[in-house]
N, C-alpha and C positions, 0 to 999 in steps of 0.2 A: 471401191465404193460406188463410183459412178457407173461402172459396168454392171454391177448387180442391180442398181436402180433402173438402168436402161432395159435390162432383160426382164425384170418384173413388170415394168411399164408396157413393154411390147407384148408380153404374154397376156397381160390383162386386156390390152386393146384388142388383140386377136380373139380372145375368148368372148369378149363383149360383142365383137362384130359377128361372130358365129351365132349368137343368140338373137340376132335381128332378122329382118326380112332381106330385101335386096334393094339396090339403088336403081331406079328407073330414070333414064335421062332422055330428054327430047328437046330439040331446038336449043341446045346449050344450057338447059336447066335440068337439074336432077334432084330427086328426093327419094327417101326410103318409103316404100309402101308402108303406110301406117303413121307417117309423120303427121304431127298435129298442127303444122304451120298452115297459115292461110294460103300461101303460095302453092303448097302441095295440094290443098283442097281444090284450088282453082284448076290445077293441072290434071288431077285425076278425076275429080267429082263434077265440078261445075262445067267442065268441057264435055262430060259424058263419056270420057275415055274408059274409066273403070267399068262402067256398066257394059260398054261394048266389049272390053277385054274379057269380062266374066262370061258374057254370052258366047264368046268364041272359044271357051274351054269346055272340057268334058267333066268339069267338077260337078258333083251332085248339087241340086238346088238347095238342099239343107246346109250346104257350106257356102254357096254363092251369096245368098241373102244375108246371113250374119256377117260375112266378110265385107260386103258392100255397106251394111249398116254401121259396122265398126269403123270403117274408113270415111264414110260420107254423111252420116246422120248428124243431127244437131248435137247428139251426145257422143260424137266420134271419140274413139279411144285407141291410141297407138298400142297400148298394152293388149287390148283385145285383138287387134289385128295380128300382133306378134304371136299371141297364144293360138289363134286359129291357124296361122301359117305354120307354127311349130307342130301342130297336130296333123298336118297334111302329110301324105306319103311322099316319098321322093319323086314318084311319077306325077303326082298332082302338082307339086311345086314346079317341076319342069314344064308341065302343061301351062301353068299360069305364066311363067316367064316367057315361054314361047308365044303365048297369045299377046303379051305386051310387045314382043318383037314384031309380030305381024301388024301391030297398030303403029309402028314407026318408032318404038322406044329402043334405046340401047340399055342393056342390062349388065350390071356389075354386082357380083356377089362372091362371097367366100364360101365354098362348099365345106361343110363340117362333117 
């Protein structure tokens, strides 16, 4: 019984992790892109890092602006960030993660 529960729990955890974005860490603190926490807002938005990261990508402007707004506006929405990230091509997602790395972030993600 416990083994079945463990397998179901791990499978659910893995699948839920794949539906997310990625964990960006810097100076010992890390948050998922799209996290609604105030600390994530300070790290990505108030610092100006997300704006600089997006400027350093080859993403189309019609993707950069909605992504920034979903993560950093007064009406920020983790669900909207995840939805935009999910619509990106694999190449675009890699470009975004690489831009974060160039800005000094460590990136952890589960490829799906």
